N, C-alpha and C positions, 0 to 999 in steps of 0.2 A: 283193335286203331291202337296206332303207338304211334304218332306226329312228334316225338323227343329229335332233336338237332341229331343224328352221328358224331360218337365222340372224337378228335382227331387231337394227335400230339400230345401224346401221354395224359389226355382227362380222364378220371372214371367216376363215374357217380356213383351215392354213396348207395349199404347197404339196402338191396330191396325190403321190399314193405307189404303186406297184403291188406289192404279195404276194401271197403266195401263203401260204394258211391248209381248212388238211387236202388238199392236195391241189390248190384248186383259185385260179384267179388271182380276186384278190379289190382293192378299190383301198382304201384310207384318206388320211390326212392331218396331215402332219409336225406334231408337239402334243400325237396321239392316242397314247393305252397302247395296248397289247393287247389289257386289255380292256374297253377301250373300243371297241376294231373288235370284239369277240366280240360285244358287245351293241346293236353297231351289224348283223349282220349274223343274230340272232337267239339267239346262241347262251345261255342263260345257265347253260351248264353247261362252267365249264373244264376242267374231268377227269373220272376217274372214277375211286374208289377199286377196290385191288385185287380187294375185295367186293360192284362189280357198283355201287356209291353214286356218285351225282351229287356233285359239289361247283363251289361260285363263287366270285366276288368276293365274299365276305365286311364284312373291316376298309379293305379301297381304300387302302390305306396301306402294304402291305408287312411287316404283322409278323403275322397268321397262318399267312402261308402256302398258302389254299388255294384261289386262283386258280395252283396248277401246271398250264405247258403247258412244249409240246417248243420252244424255237425255237432256227430252227439245226444243228436235231440235239443238242441238247444241254434234256435235259430235267429238269421239276423249278424253270423257271423263275418265278418271281412274273410275272402279267401285270398286275397294278394298278400294277407301276412301272418296264414294262421300255416303252421309244418304239420305237415302228415305225419302219423304213426303207425305202426302198428295195430289193429285192432280200431282202427275207430271211420264213424259209417257218417259218409257225406251226401246232402239230399240236394240237387240245385232247389234251388225256394217259387212255391206260389203264393203269392202274395207273404202271408209270415207263416204256409205252414209247407208241408217239406210239398214238392213237385209231384205228383200221382204219375204212377211207371207205365199207366194210358198216355200224361203230356207230353 
């Protein structure tokens, strides 16, 4: 799934990069945030609280801490202010741990 908006008027995306999202390879583009990648892949929830409640991007500028994900094994990384890069591993977060693949 790719929910990115189509480009018009001479706009171009940055170079393509490959990374993993919840253990599967995906394509993103330099200049995109991890939050953008999650939206493009159809995930509105970036994490689930310890009580199982979904959370996602709220402020979009790194103030609220609702969009936490695990990046390269580091939990509580804000997706809205973290830029994608080649080879990074991103997992949506379940409490303080990566989301289980069956979750």
